[in-house]
Structure formats: structure tokens, C-alpha cells
mmCIF file as Biopython writes it, N, C-alpha, C and O atoms, coordinates in Angstrom:
data_model
#
loop_
_atom_site.group_PDB
_atom_site.id
_atom_site.type_symbol
_atom_site.label_atom_id
_atom_site.label_alt_id
_atom_site.label_comp_id
_atom_site.label_asym_id
_atom_site.label_entity_id
_atom_site.label_seq_id
_atom_site.pdbx_PDB_ins_code
_atom_site.Cartn_x
_atom_site.Cartn_y
_atom_site.Cartn_z
_atom_site.occupancy
_atom_site.B_iso_or_equiv
_atom_site.auth_seq_id
_atom_site.auth_asym_id
_atom_site.pdbx_PDB_model_num
ATOM 1   N N  . MET A ? 1  ? -34.379 -34.055 -19.314 1.0 0.0 1  A 1 
ATOM 2   C CA . MET A ? 1  ? -34.153 -32.692 -19.741 1.0 0.0 1  A 1 
ATOM 3   C C  . MET A ? 1  ? -34.117 -31.749 -18.543 1.0 0.0 1  A 1 
ATOM 4   O O  . MET A ? 1  ? -33.260 -30.868 -18.476 1.0 0.0 1  A 1 
ATOM 5   N N  . ASP A ? 2  ? -35.047 -31.928 -17.589 1.0 0.0 2  A 1 
ATOM 6   C CA . ASP A ? 2  ? -35.089 -31.073 -16.407 1.0 0.0 2  A 1 
ATOM 7   C C  . ASP A ? 2  ? -33.835 -31.258 -15.555 1.0 0.0 2  A 1 
ATOM 8   O O  . ASP A ? 2  ? -33.345 -30.305 -14.949 1.0 0.0 2  A 1 
ATOM 9   N N  . SER A ? 3  ? -33.327 -32.468 -15.511 1.0 0.0 3  A 1 
ATOM 10  C CA . SER A ? 3  ? -32.135 -32.764 -14.736 1.0 0.0 3  A 1 
ATOM 11  C C  . SER A ? 3  ? -30.931 -32.012 -15.293 1.0 0.0 3  A 1 
ATOM 12  O O  . SER A ? 3  ? -30.121 -31.485 -14.531 1.0 0.0 3  A 1 
ATOM 13  N N  . THR A ? 4  ? -30.812 -31.963 -16.605 1.0 0.0 4  A 1 
ATOM 14  C CA . THR A ? 4  ? -29.709 -31.251 -17.250 1.0 0.0 4  A 1 
ATOM 15  C C  . THR A ? 4  ? -29.803 -29.755 -16.964 1.0 0.0 4  A 1 
ATOM 16  O O  . THR A ? 4  ? -28.798 -29.113 -16.660 1.0 0.0 4  A 1 
ATOM 17  N N  . LEU A ? 5  ? -30.985 -29.213 -17.061 1.0 0.0 5  A 1 
ATOM 18  C CA . LEU A ? 5  ? -31.188 -27.792 -16.793 1.0 0.0 5  A 1 
ATOM 19  C C  . LEU A ? 5  ? -30.895 -27.470 -15.331 1.0 0.0 5  A 1 
ATOM 20  O O  . LEU A ? 5  ? -30.264 -26.459 -15.021 1.0 0.0 5  A 1 
ATOM 21  N N  . GLU A ? 6  ? -31.354 -28.331 -14.447 1.0 0.0 6  A 1 
ATOM 22  C CA . GLU A ? 6  ? -31.103 -28.128 -13.024 1.0 0.0 6  A 1 
ATOM 23  C C  . GLU A ? 6  ? -29.604 -28.180 -12.735 1.0 0.0 6  A 1 
ATOM 24  O O  . GLU A ? 6  ? -29.090 -27.377 -11.958 1.0 0.0 6  A 1 
ATOM 25  N N  . GLN A ? 7  ? -28.910 -29.123 -13.359 1.0 0.0 7  A 1 
ATOM 26  C CA . GLN A ? 7  ? -27.464 -29.258 -13.172 1.0 0.0 7  A 1 
ATOM 27  C C  . GLN A ? 7  ? -26.740 -27.993 -13.662 1.0 0.0 7  A 1 
ATOM 28  O O  . GLN A ? 7  ? -25.800 -27.528 -13.017 1.0 0.0 7  A 1 
ATOM 29  N N  . ARG A ? 8  ? -27.174 -27.443 -14.793 1.0 0.0 8  A 1 
ATOM 30  C CA . ARG A ? 8  ? -26.562 -26.215 -15.339 1.0 0.0 8  A 1 
ATOM 31  C C  . ARG A ? 8  ? -26.800 -25.032 -14.406 1.0 0.0 8  A 1 
ATOM 32  O O  . ARG A ? 8  ? -25.905 -24.212 -14.200 1.0 0.0 8  A 1 
ATOM 33  N N  . VAL A ? 9  ? -27.993 -24.941 -13.848 1.0 0.0 9  A 1 
ATOM 34  C CA . VAL A ? 9  ? -28.300 -23.852 -12.917 1.0 0.0 9  A 1 
ATOM 35  C C  . VAL A ? 9  ? -27.438 -23.971 -11.669 1.0 0.0 9  A 1 
ATOM 36  O O  . VAL A ? 9  ? -26.923 -22.970 -11.172 1.0 0.0 9  A 1 
ATOM 37  N N  . ILE A ? 10 ? -27.281 -25.170 -11.167 1.0 0.0 10 A 1 
ATOM 38  C CA . ILE A ? 10 ? -26.436 -25.394 -9.983  1.0 0.0 10 A 1 
ATOM 39  C C  . ILE A ? 10 ? -24.994 -24.997 -10.288 1.0 0.0 10 A 1 
ATOM 40  O O  . ILE A ? 10 ? -24.332 -24.353 -9.474  1.0 0.0 10 A 1 
ATOM 41  N N  . GLU A ? 11 ? -24.517 -25.385 -11.463 1.0 0.0 11 A 1 
ATOM 42  C CA . GLU A ? 11 ? -23.144 -25.032 -11.855 1.0 0.0 11 A 1 
ATOM 43  C C  . GLU A ? 11 ? -22.976 -23.517 -11.966 1.0 0.0 11 A 1 
ATOM 44  O O  . GLU A ? 11 ? -21.963 -22.968 -11.533 1.0 0.0 11 A 1 
ATOM 45  N N  . LEU A ? 12 ? -23.956 -22.854 -12.538 1.0 0.0 12 A 1 
ATOM 46  C CA . LEU A ? 12 ? -23.892 -21.392 -12.652 1.0 0.0 12 A 1 
ATOM 47  C C  . LEU A ? 12 ? -23.928 -20.726 -11.277 1.0 0.0 12 A 1 
ATOM 48  O O  . LEU A ? 12 ? -23.220 -19.746 -11.048 1.0 0.0 12 A 1 
ATOM 49  N N  . GLU A ? 13 ? -24.730 -21.238 -10.377 1.0 0.0 13 A 1 
ATOM 50  C CA . GLU A ? 13 ? -24.786 -20.691 -9.023  1.0 0.0 13 A 1 
ATOM 51  C C  . GLU A ? 13 ? -23.449 -20.874 -8.305  1.0 0.0 13 A 1 
ATOM 52  O O  . GLU A ? 13 ? -23.000 -19.991 -7.573  1.0 0.0 13 A 1 
ATOM 53  N N  . MET A ? 14 ? -22.822 -22.027 -8.524  1.0 0.0 14 A 1 
ATOM 54  C CA . MET A ? 14 ? -21.517 -22.259 -7.908  1.0 0.0 14 A 1 
ATOM 55  C C  . MET A ? 14 ? -20.472 -21.294 -8.469  1.0 0.0 14 A 1 
ATOM 56  O O  . MET A ? 14 ? -19.677 -20.730 -7.718  1.0 0.0 14 A 1 
ATOM 57  N N  . ARG A ? 15 ? -20.476 -21.107 -9.776  1.0 0.0 15 A 1 
ATOM 58  C CA . ARG A ? 15 ? -19.536 -20.171 -10.394 1.0 0.0 15 A 1 
ATOM 59  C C  . ARG A ? 15 ? -19.754 -18.761 -9.861  1.0 0.0 15 A 1 
ATOM 60  O O  . ARG A ? 15 ? -18.797 -18.047 -9.559  1.0 0.0 15 A 1 
ATOM 61  N N  . LEU A ? 16 ? -21.004 -18.370 -9.747  1.0 0.0 16 A 1 
ATOM 62  C CA . LEU A ? 16 ? -21.328 -17.036 -9.227  1.0 0.0 16 A 1 
ATOM 63  C C  . LEU A ? 16 ? -20.827 -16.883 -7.795  1.0 0.0 16 A 1 
ATOM 64  O O  . LEU A ? 16 ? -20.292 -15.840 -7.421  1.0 0.0 16 A 1 
ATOM 65  N N  . SER A ? 17 ? -21.006 -17.926 -7.008  1.0 0.0 17 A 1 
ATOM 66  C CA . SER A ? 17 ? -20.542 -17.891 -5.625  1.0 0.0 17 A 1 
ATOM 67  C C  . SER A ? 17 ? -19.028 -17.726 -5.563  1.0 0.0 17 A 1 
ATOM 68  O O  . SER A ? 17 ? -18.530 -16.918 -4.779  1.0 0.0 17 A 1 
ATOM 69  N N  . PHE A ? 18 ? -18.289 -18.477 -6.373  1.0 0.0 18 A 1 
ATOM 70  C CA . PHE A ? 18 ? -16.826 -18.358 -6.404  1.0 0.0 18 A 1 
ATOM 71  C C  . PHE A ? 18 ? -16.395 -16.976 -6.893  1.0 0.0 18 A 1 
ATOM 72  O O  . PHE A ? 18 ? -15.432 -16.409 -6.375  1.0 0.0 18 A 1 
ATOM 73  N N  . GLN A ? 19 ? -17.092 -16.435 -7.875  1.0 0.0 19 A 1 
ATOM 74  C CA . GLN A ? 19 ? -16.752 -15.109 -8.383  1.0 0.0 19 A 1 
ATOM 75  C C  . GLN A ? 19 ? -17.010 -14.037 -7.326  1.0 0.0 19 A 1 
ATOM 76  O O  . GLN A ? 19 ? -16.230 -13.094 -7.197  1.0 0.0 19 A 1 
ATOM 77  N N  . GLU A ? 20 ? -18.083 -14.174 -6.582  1.0 0.0 20 A 1 
ATOM 78  C CA . GLU A ? 20 ? -18.364 -13.223 -5.511  1.0 0.0 20 A 1 
ATOM 79  C C  . GLU A ? 20 ? -17.286 -13.283 -4.438  1.0 0.0 20 A 1 
ATOM 80  O O  . GLU A ? 20 ? -16.858 -12.252 -3.918  1.0 0.0 20 A 1 
ATOM 81  N N  . GLN A ? 21 ? -16.852 -14.494 -4.110  1.0 0.0 21 A 1 
ATOM 82  C CA . GLN A ? 21 ? -15.789 -14.661 -3.121  1.0 0.0 21 A 1 
ATOM 83  C C  . GLN A ? 21 ? -14.488 -14.048 -3.633  1.0 0.0 21 A 1 
ATOM 84  O O  . GLN A ? 21 ? -13.799 -13.347 -2.892  1.0 0.0 21 A 1 
ATOM 85  N N  . ALA A ? 22 ? -14.154 -14.304 -4.877  1.0 0.0 22 A 1 
ATOM 86  C CA . ALA A ? 22 ? -12.931 -13.750 -5.460  1.0 0.0 22 A 1 
ATOM 87  C C  . ALA A ? 22 ? -13.001 -12.226 -5.500  1.0 0.0 22 A 1 
ATOM 88  O O  . ALA A ? 22 ? -12.006 -11.551 -5.237  1.0 0.0 22 A 1 
ATOM 89  N N  . LEU A ? 23 ? -14.147 -11.696 -5.822  1.0 0.0 23 A 1 
ATOM 90  C CA . LEU A ? 23 ? -14.322 -10.246 -5.867  1.0 0.0 23 A 1 
ATOM 91  C C  . LEU A ? 23 ? -14.144 -9.628  -4.486  1.0 0.0 23 A 1 
ATOM 92  O O  . LEU A ? 23 ? -13.538 -8.565  -4.354  1.0 0.0 23 A 1 
ATOM 93  N N  . ALA A ? 24 ? -14.664 -10.280 -3.468  1.0 0.0 24 A 1 
ATOM 94  C CA . ALA A ? 24 ? -14.506 -9.791  -2.100  1.0 0.0 24 A 1 
ATOM 95  C C  . ALA A ? 24 ? -13.031 -9.821  -1.680  1.0 0.0 24 A 1 
ATOM 96  O O  . ALA A ? 24 ? -12.546 -8.887  -1.042  1.0 0.0 24 A 1 
ATOM 97  N N  . GLU A ? 25 ? -12.327 -10.889 -2.038  1.0 0.0 25 A 1 
ATOM 98  C CA . GLU A ? 25 ? -10.903 -10.987 -1.702  1.0 0.0 25 A 1 
ATOM 99  C C  . GLU A ? 25 ? -10.096 -9.921  -2.432  1.0 0.0 25 A 1 
ATOM 100 O O  . GLU A ? 25 ? -9.197  -9.313  -1.851  1.0 0.0 25 A 1 
ATOM 101 N N  . LEU A ? 26 ? -10.411 -9.695  -3.689  1.0 0.0 26 A 1 
ATOM 102 C CA . LEU A ? 26 ? -9.714  -8.654  -4.454  1.0 0.0 26 A 1 
ATOM 103 C C  . LEU A ? 26 ? -9.998  -7.275  -3.885  1.0 0.0 26 A 1 
ATOM 104 O O  . LEU A ? 26 ? -9.109  -6.425  -3.842  1.0 0.0 26 A 1 
ATOM 105 N N  . SER A ? 27 ? -11.213 -7.051  -3.455  1.0 0.0 27 A 1 
ATOM 106 C CA . SER A ? 27 ? -11.575 -5.767  -2.859  1.0 0.0 27 A 1 
ATOM 107 C C  . SER A ? 27 ? -10.789 -5.530  -1.577  1.0 0.0 27 A 1 
ATOM 108 O O  . SER A ? 27 ? -10.300 -4.425  -1.342  1.0 0.0 27 A 1 
ATOM 109 N N  . GLU A ? 28 ? -10.668 -6.562  -0.749  1.0 0.0 28 A 1 
ATOM 110 C CA . GLU A ? 28 ? -9.886  -6.455  0.489   1.0 0.0 28 A 1 
ATOM 111 C C  . GLU A ? 28 ? -8.412  -6.195  0.183   1.0 0.0 28 A 1 
ATOM 112 O O  . GLU A ? 28 ? -7.769  -5.384  0.850   1.0 0.0 28 A 1 
ATOM 113 N N  . ALA A ? 29 ? -7.884  -6.881  -0.821  1.0 0.0 29 A 1 
ATOM 114 C CA . ALA A ? 29 ? -6.480  -6.692  -1.196  1.0 0.0 29 A 1 
ATOM 115 C C  . ALA A ? 29 ? -6.250  -5.280  -1.723  1.0 0.0 29 A 1 
ATOM 116 O O  . ALA A ? 29 ? -5.225  -4.666  -1.425  1.0 0.0 29 A 1 
ATOM 117 N N  . LEU A ? 30 ? -7.187  -4.765  -2.496  1.0 0.0 30 A 1 
ATOM 118 C CA . LEU A ? 30 ? -7.069  -3.408  -3.019  1.0 0.0 30 A 1 
ATOM 119 C C  . LEU A ? 30 ? -7.118  -2.393  -1.891  1.0 0.0 30 A 1 
ATOM 120 O O  . LEU A ? 30 ? -6.354  -1.427  -1.899  1.0 0.0 30 A 1 
ATOM 121 N N  . ALA A ? 31 ? -7.991  -2.589  -0.934  1.0 0.0 31 A 1 
ATOM 122 C CA . ALA A ? 31 ? -8.079  -1.674  0.204   1.0 0.0 31 A 1 
ATOM 123 C C  . ALA A ? 31 ? -6.776  -1.691  1.007   1.0 0.0 31 A 1 
ATOM 124 O O  . ALA A ? 31 ? -6.292  -0.639  1.423   1.0 0.0 31 A 1 
ATOM 125 N N  . ALA A ? 32 ? -6.210  -2.873  1.224   1.0 0.0 32 A 1 
ATOM 126 C CA . ALA A ? 32 ? -4.943  -2.977  1.948   1.0 0.0 32 A 1 
ATOM 127 C C  . ALA A ? 32 ? -3.819  -2.309  1.168   1.0 0.0 32 A 1 
ATOM 128 O O  . ALA A ? 32 ? -2.962  -1.643  1.748   1.0 0.0 32 A 1 
ATOM 129 N N  . SER A ? 33 ? -3.826  -2.487  -0.129  1.0 0.0 33 A 1 
ATOM 130 C CA . SER A ? 33 ? -2.801  -1.867  -0.978  1.0 0.0 33 A 1 
ATOM 131 C C  . SER A ? 33 ? -2.903  -0.350  -0.941  1.0 0.0 33 A 1 
ATOM 132 O O  . SER A ? 33 ? -1.885  0.339   -0.870  1.0 0.0 33 A 1 
ATOM 133 N N  . ARG A ? 34 ? -4.113  0.172   -0.988  1.0 0.0 34 A 1 
ATOM 134 C CA . ARG A ? 34 ? -4.296  1.625   -0.920  1.0 0.0 34 A 1 
ATOM 135 C C  . ARG A ? 34 ? -3.860  2.174   0.433   1.0 0.0 34 A 1 
ATOM 136 O O  . ARG A ? 34 ? -3.275  3.255   0.509   1.0 0.0 34 A 1 
ATOM 137 N N  . LYS A ? 35 ? -4.142  1.435   1.497   1.0 0.0 35 A 1 
ATOM 138 C CA . LYS A ? 35 ? -3.735  1.853   2.831   1.0 0.0 35 A 1 
ATOM 139 C C  . LYS A ? 35 ? -2.209  1.891   2.926   1.0 0.0 35 A 1 
ATOM 140 O O  . LYS A ? 35 ? -1.641  2.839   3.470   1.0 0.0 35 A 1 
ATOM 141 N N  . GLU A ? 36 ? -1.556  0.871   2.402   1.0 0.0 36 A 1 
ATOM 142 C CA . GLU A ? 36 ? -0.093  0.814   2.418   1.0 0.0 36 A 1 
ATOM 143 C C  . GLU A ? 36 ? 0.500   1.929   1.558   1.0 0.0 36 A 1 
ATOM 144 O O  . GLU A ? 36 ? 1.510   2.523   1.935   1.0 0.0 36 A 1 
ATOM 145 N N  . ALA A ? 37 ? -0.108  2.219   0.416   1.0 0.0 37 A 1 
ATOM 146 C CA . ALA A ? 37 ? 0.372   3.302   -0.442  1.0 0.0 37 A 1 
ATOM 147 C C  . ALA A ? 37 ? 0.244   4.651   0.264   1.0 0.0 37 A 1 
ATOM 148 O O  . ALA A ? 37 ? 1.132   5.495   0.147   1.0 0.0 37 A 1 
ATOM 149 N N  . ALA A ? 38 ? -0.832  4.857   0.984   1.0 0.0 38 A 1 
ATOM 150 C CA . ALA A ? 38 ? -1.015  6.104   1.732   1.0 0.0 38 A 1 
ATOM 151 C C  . ALA A ? 38 ? 0.038   6.224   2.827   1.0 0.0 38 A 1 
ATOM 152 O O  . ALA A ? 38 ? 0.585   7.302   3.058   1.0 0.0 38 A 1 
ATOM 153 N N  . ARG A ? 39 ? 0.317   5.114   3.498   1.0 0.0 39 A 1 
ATOM 154 C CA . ARG A ? 39 ? 1.338   5.113   4.555   1.0 0.0 39 A 1 
ATOM 155 C C  . ARG A ? 39 ? 2.718   5.417   3.958   1.0 0.0 39 A 1 
ATOM 156 O O  . ARG A ? 39 ? 3.488   6.194   4.521   1.0 0.0 39 A 1 
ATOM 157 N N  . THR A ? 40 ? 3.014   4.805   2.830   1.0 0.0 40 A 1 
ATOM 158 C CA . THR A ? 40 ? 4.297   5.035   2.166   1.0 0.0 40 A 1 
ATOM 159 C C  . THR A ? 40 ? 4.420   6.489   1.722   1.0 0.0 40 A 1 
ATOM 160 O O  . THR A ? 40 ? 5.483   7.092   1.865   1.0 0.0 40 A 1 
ATOM 161 N N  . ALA A ? 41 ? 3.351   7.050   1.190   1.0 0.0 41 A 1 
ATOM 162 C CA . ALA A ? 41 ? 3.374   8.447   0.763   1.0 0.0 41 A 1 
ATOM 163 C C  . ALA A ? 41 ? 3.602   9.371   1.963   1.0 0.0 41 A 1 
ATOM 164 O O  . ALA A ? 41 ? 4.324   10.363  1.862   1.0 0.0 41 A 1 
ATOM 165 N N  . GLU A ? 42 ? 2.986   9.040   3.085   1.0 0.0 42 A 1 
ATOM 166 C CA . GLU A ? 42 ? 3.171   9.850   4.292   1.0 0.0 42 A 1 
ATOM 167 C C  . GLU A ? 42 ? 4.618   9.780   4.772   1.0 0.0 42 A 1 
ATOM 168 O O  . GLU A ? 42 ? 5.201   10.803  5.134   1.0 0.0 42 A 1 
ATOM 169 N N  . LEU A ? 43 ? 5.200   8.586   4.778   1.0 0.0 43 A 1 
ATOM 170 C CA . LEU A ? 43 ? 6.595   8.434   5.183   1.0 0.0 43 A 1 
ATOM 171 C C  . LEU A ? 43 ? 7.534   9.178   4.240   1.0 0.0 43 A 1 
ATOM 172 O O  . LEU A ? 43 ? 8.499   9.801   4.683   1.0 0.0 43 A 1 
ATOM 173 N N  . LEU A ? 44 ? 7.254   9.113   2.953   1.0 0.0 44 A 1 
ATOM 174 C CA . LEU A ? 44 ? 8.063   9.820   1.966   1.0 0.0 44 A 1 
ATOM 175 C C  . LEU A ? 44 ? 7.972   11.328  2.169   1.0 0.0 44 A 1 
ATOM 176 O O  . LEU A ? 44 ? 8.979   12.033  2.096   1.0 0.0 44 A 1 
ATOM 177 N N  . GLU A ? 45 ? 6.776   11.811  2.420   1.0 0.0 45 A 1 
ATOM 178 C CA . GLU A ? 45 ? 6.584   13.245  2.648   1.0 0.0 45 A 1 
ATOM 179 C C  . GLU A ? 45 ? 7.348   13.696  3.891   1.0 0.0 45 A 1 
ATOM 180 O O  . GLU A ? 45 ? 7.957   14.766  3.891   1.0 0.0 45 A 1 
ATOM 181 N N  . ARG A ? 46 ? 7.319   12.887  4.948   1.0 0.0 46 A 1 
ATOM 182 C CA . ARG A ? 46 ? 8.078   13.226  6.161   1.0 0.0 46 A 1 
ATOM 183 C C  . ARG A ? 46 ? 9.576   13.254  5.884   1.0 0.0 46 A 1 
ATOM 184 O O  . ARG A ? 46 ? 10.284  14.154  6.337   1.0 0.0 46 A 1 
ATOM 185 N N  . ALA A ? 47 ? 10.050  12.269  5.141   1.0 0.0 47 A 1 
ATOM 186 C CA . ALA A ? 47 ? 11.479  12.214  4.820   1.0 0.0 47 A 1 
ATOM 187 C C  . ALA A ? 47 ? 11.888  13.416  3.973   1.0 0.0 47 A 1 
ATOM 188 O O  . ALA A ? 47 ? 12.938  14.013  4.210   1.0 0.0 47 A 1 
ATOM 189 N N  . LEU A ? 48 ? 11.072  13.772  2.996   1.0 0.0 48 A 1 
ATOM 190 C CA . LEU A ? 48 ? 11.372  14.937  2.157   1.0 0.0 48 A 1 
ATOM 191 C C  . LEU A ? 48 ? 11.335  16.216  2.975   1.0 0.0 48 A 1 
ATOM 192 O O  . LEU A ? 48 ? 12.147  17.115  2.760   1.0 0.0 48 A 1 
ATOM 193 N N  . SER A ? 49 ? 10.408  16.303  3.900   1.0 0.0 49 A 1 
ATOM 194 C CA . SER A ? 49 ? 10.321  17.482  4.762   1.0 0.0 49 A 1 
ATOM 195 C C  . SER A ? 49 ? 11.584  17.628  5.599   1.0 0.0 49 A 1 
ATOM 196 O O  . SER A ? 49 ? 12.107  18.731  5.757   1.0 0.0 49 A 1 
ATOM 197 N N  . GLU A ? 50 ? 12.070  16.515  6.134   1.0 0.0 50 A 1 
ATOM 198 C CA . GLU A ? 50 ? 13.296  16.552  6.922   1.0 0.0 50 A 1 
ATOM 199 C C  . GLU A ? 50 ? 14.489  16.940  6.058   1.0 0.0 50 A 1 
ATOM 200 O O  . GLU A ? 50 ? 15.372  17.668  6.510   1.0 0.0 50 A 1 
ATOM 201 N N  . LEU A ? 51 ? 14.520  16.459  4.820   1.0 0.0 51 A 1 
ATOM 202 C CA . LEU A ? 51 ? 15.628  16.800  3.929   1.0 0.0 51 A 1 
ATOM 203 C C  . LEU A ? 51 ? 15.594  18.274  3.521   1.0 0.0 51 A 1 
ATOM 204 O O  . LEU A ? 51 ? 16.637  18.872  3.254   1.0 0.0 51 A 1 
ATOM 205 N N  . ARG A ? 52 ? 14.412  18.846  3.474   1.0 0.0 52 A 1 
ATOM 206 C CA . ARG A ? 52 ? 14.277  20.252  3.067   1.0 0.0 52 A 1 
ATOM 207 C C  . ARG A ? 52 ? 14.708  21.220  4.166   1.0 0.0 52 A 1 
ATOM 208 O O  . ARG A ? 52 ? 14.982  22.388  3.890   1.0 0.0 52 A 1 
ATOM 209 N N  . GLN A ? 53 ? 14.770  20.743  5.409   1.0 0.0 53 A 1 
ATOM 210 C CA . GLN A ? 53 ? 15.170  21.625  6.494   1.0 0.0 53 A 1 
ATOM 211 C C  . GLN A ? 53 ? 16.614  22.043  6.284   1.0 0.0 53 A 1 
ATOM 212 O O  . GLN A ? 53 ? 17.457  21.223  5.919   1.0 0.0 53 A 1 
ATOM 213 N N  . PRO A ? 54 ? 16.898  23.307  6.513   1.0 0.0 54 A 1 
ATOM 214 C CA . PRO A ? 54 ? 18.282  23.761  6.340   1.0 0.0 54 A 1 
ATOM 215 C C  . PRO A ? 54 ? 19.216  23.035  7.301   1.0 0.0 54 A 1 
ATOM 216 O O  . PRO A ? 54 ? 18.850  22.723  8.434   1.0 0.0 54 A 1 
ATOM 217 N N  . ARG A ? 55 ? 20.385  22.784  6.841   1.0 0.0 55 A 1 
ATOM 218 C CA . ARG A ? 55 ? 21.364  22.072  7.671   1.0 0.0 55 A 1 
ATOM 219 C C  . ARG A ? 55 ? 21.734  22.909  8.883   1.0 0.0 55 A 1 
ATOM 220 O O  . ARG A ? 55 ? 22.153  22.359  9.901   1.0 0.0 55 A 1 
ATOM 221 N N  . GLY A ? 56 ? 21.593  24.187  8.802   1.0 0.0 56 A 1 
ATOM 222 C CA . GLY A ? 56 ? 21.919  25.065  9.910   1.0 0.0 56 A 1 
ATOM 223 C C  . GLY A ? 56 ? 21.070  24.805  11.136  1.0 0.0 56 A 1 
ATOM 224 O O  . GLY A ? 56 ? 21.491  25.124  12.248  1.0 0.0 56 A 1 
ATOM 225 N N  . ASP A ? 57 ? 19.899  24.239  10.969  1.0 0.0 57 A 1 
ATOM 226 C CA . ASP A ? 57 ? 19.067  23.907  12.128  1.0 0.0 57 A 1 
ATOM 227 C C  . ASP A ? 57 ? 19.745  22.844  12.988  1.0 0.0 57 A 1 
ATOM 228 O O  . ASP A ? 57 ? 19.605  22.856  14.211  1.0 0.0 57 A 1 
ATOM 229 N N  . GLN A ? 58 ? 20.465  21.943  12.371  1.0 0.0 58 A 1 
ATOM 230 C CA . GLN A ? 58 ? 21.126  20.878  13.122  1.0 0.0 58 A 1 
ATOM 231 C C  . GLN A ? 58 ? 22.450  21.362  13.707  1.0 0.0 58 A 1 
ATOM 232 O O  . GLN A ? 58 ? 22.780  21.035  14.847  1.0 0.0 58 A 1 
ATOM 233 N N  . TYR A ? 59 ? 23.208  22.136  12.936  1.0 0.0 59 A 1 
ATOM 234 C CA . TYR A ? 59 ? 24.514  22.635  13.368  1.0 0.0 59 A 1 
ATOM 235 C C  . TYR A ? 59 ? 24.574  24.143  13.100  1.0 0.0 59 A 1 
ATOM 236 O O  . TYR A ? 59 ? 25.115  24.564  12.077  1.0 0.0 59 A 1 
ATOM 237 N N  . PRO A ? 60 ? 24.027  24.957  14.003  1.0 0.0 60 A 1 
ATOM 238 C CA . PRO A ? 60 ? 23.996  26.395  13.757  1.0 0.0 60 A 1 
ATOM 239 C C  . PRO A ? 60 ? 25.393  27.010  13.677  1.0 0.0 60 A 1 
ATOM 240 O O  . PRO A ? 60 ? 25.593  27.969  12.931  1.0 0.0 60 A 1 
ATOM 241 N N  . ASP A ? 61 ? 26.358  26.485  14.422  1.0 0.0 61 A 1 
ATOM 242 C CA . ASP A ? 61 ? 27.720  27.000  14.404  1.0 0.0 61 A 1 
ATOM 243 C C  . ASP A ? 61 ? 28.587  26.038  13.593  1.0 0.0 61 A 1 
ATOM 244 O O  . ASP A ? 61 ? 28.663  24.856  13.930  1.0 0.0 61 A 1 
ATOM 245 N N  . PRO A ? 62 ? 29.249  26.521  12.520  1.0 0.0 62 A 1 
ATOM 246 C CA . PRO A ? 62 ? 30.082  25.607  11.710  1.0 0.0 62 A 1 
ATOM 247 C C  . PRO A ? 62 ? 31.153  24.904  12.531  1.0 0.0 62 A 1 
ATOM 248 O O  . PRO A ? 62 ? 31.569  23.804  12.166  1.0 0.0 62 A 1 
ATOM 249 N N  . ALA A ? 63 ? 31.611  25.495  13.619  1.0 0.0 63 A 1 
ATOM 250 C CA . ALA A ? 63 ? 32.633  24.848  14.444  1.0 0.0 63 A 1 
ATOM 251 C C  . ALA A ? 63 ? 32.086  23.626  15.158  1.0 0.0 63 A 1 
ATOM 252 O O  . ALA A ? 63 ? 32.845  22.713  15.483  1.0 0.0 63 A 1 
ATOM 253 N N  . SER A ? 64 ? 30.791  23.593  15.406  1.0 0.0 64 A 1 
ATOM 254 C CA . SER A ? 64 ? 30.212  22.450  16.103  1.0 0.0 64 A 1 
ATOM 255 C C  . SER A ? 64 ? 29.877  21.302  15.149  1.0 0.0 64 A 1 
ATOM 256 O O  . SER A ? 64 ? 29.488  20.218  15.585  1.0 0.0 64 A 1 
ATOM 257 N N  . GLU A ? 65 ? 30.030  21.544  13.864  1.0 0.0 65 A 1 
ATOM 258 C CA . GLU A ? 65 ? 29.751  20.497  12.878  1.0 0.0 65 A 1 
ATOM 259 C C  . GLU A ? 65 ? 30.858  19.452  12.938  1.0 0.0 65 A 1 
ATOM 260 O O  . GLU A ? 65 ? 32.034  19.809  13.007  1.0 0.0 65 A 1 
ATOM 261 N N  . PRO A ? 66 ? 30.510  18.180  12.915  1.0 0.0 66 A 1 
ATOM 262 C CA . PRO A ? 66 ? 31.543  17.148  12.978  1.0 0.0 66 A 1 
ATOM 263 C C  . PRO A ? 66 ? 32.425  17.184  11.728  1.0 0.0 66 A 1 
ATOM 264 O O  . PRO A ? 66 ? 31.977  17.610  10.663  1.0 0.0 66 A 1 
ATOM 265 N N  . PRO A ? 67 ? 33.667  16.741  11.856  1.0 0.0 67 A 1 
ATOM 266 C CA . PRO A ? 67 ? 34.548  16.754  10.688  1.0 0.0 67 A 1 
ATOM 267 C C  . PRO A ? 67 ? 34.101  15.714  9.671   1.0 0.0 67 A 1 
ATOM 268 O O  . PRO A ? 67 ? 33.431  14.744  10.022  1.0 0.0 67 A 1 
ATOM 269 N N  . PRO A ? 68 ? 34.468  15.914  8.427   1.0 0.0 68 A 1 
ATOM 270 C CA . PRO A ? 68 ? 34.131  14.917  7.395   1.0 0.0 68 A 1 
ATOM 271 C C  . PRO A ? 68 ? 34.788  13.565  7.730   1.0 0.0 68 A 1 
ATOM 272 O O  . PRO A ? 68 ? 35.765  13.522  8.477   1.0 0.0 68 A 1 
ATOM 273 N N  . PRO A ? 69 ? 34.267  12.492  7.193   1.0 0.0 69 A 1 
ATOM 274 C CA . PRO A ? 69 ? 34.758  11.157  7.545   1.0 0.0 69 A 1 
ATOM 275 C C  . PRO A ? 69 ? 36.220  10.915  7.169   1.0 0.0 69 A 1 
ATOM 276 O O  . PRO A ? 69 ? 36.850  10.035  7.756   1.0 0.0 69 A 1 
ATOM 277 N N  . HIS A ? 70 ? 36.780  11.655  6.221   1.0 0.0 70 A 1 
ATOM 278 C CA . HIS A ? 70 ? 38.158  11.365  5.795   1.0 0.0 70 A 1 
ATOM 279 C C  . HIS A ? 70 ? 39.193  11.998  6.720   1.0 0.0 70 A 1 
ATOM 280 O O  . HIS A ? 70 ? 40.390  11.823  6.491   1.0 0.0 70 A 1 
ATOM 281 N N  . TYR A ? 71 ? 38.777  12.726  7.754   1.0 0.0 71 A 1 
ATOM 282 C CA . TYR A ? 71 ? 39.744  13.327  8.720   1.0 0.0 71 A 1 
ATOM 283 C C  . TYR A ? 71 ? 39.981  12.413  9.866   1.0 0.0 71 A 1 
ATOM 284 O O  . TYR A ? 71 ? 40.753  12.741  10.768  1.0 0.0 71 A 1 
#
């Protein structure tokens, strides 16, 4: 009887150990995902900021603007 109980306790300890390891891996993956999402949001914000700038900043004189591609 004691052997069976001891075996069950060992099995439960092993399961707990695997769950702790899985939880740590998931936590690391979540942190990496959040970091990547923050980086992506920053890049998107920069791109939107550049798009919001008036075109006149790049070509203040309409004559200096390059012709459209069909010319």
C-alpha cells in the first residue's frame, strides 16, 4: 500500500515539474510576443507619422516634383 502511495506522489511531483517548466516556457513566449508587438506598434506609428507629413515637405516647388510614371 505504501509503495502505491509513494508511486502516486512521485508521479504527481513529476507532473508538477513538467507543468512548471511549461508555464515558464509560455511566460517567456508571451514576453517575447509582447516585445515584438510593441516593436511593431512603434514601427507602424513611425510609418503613419511619415505618411501624415505634407507632401510639400519633400517637394516644396511643384516644378521640382518628378513626373508621374506614365510620362
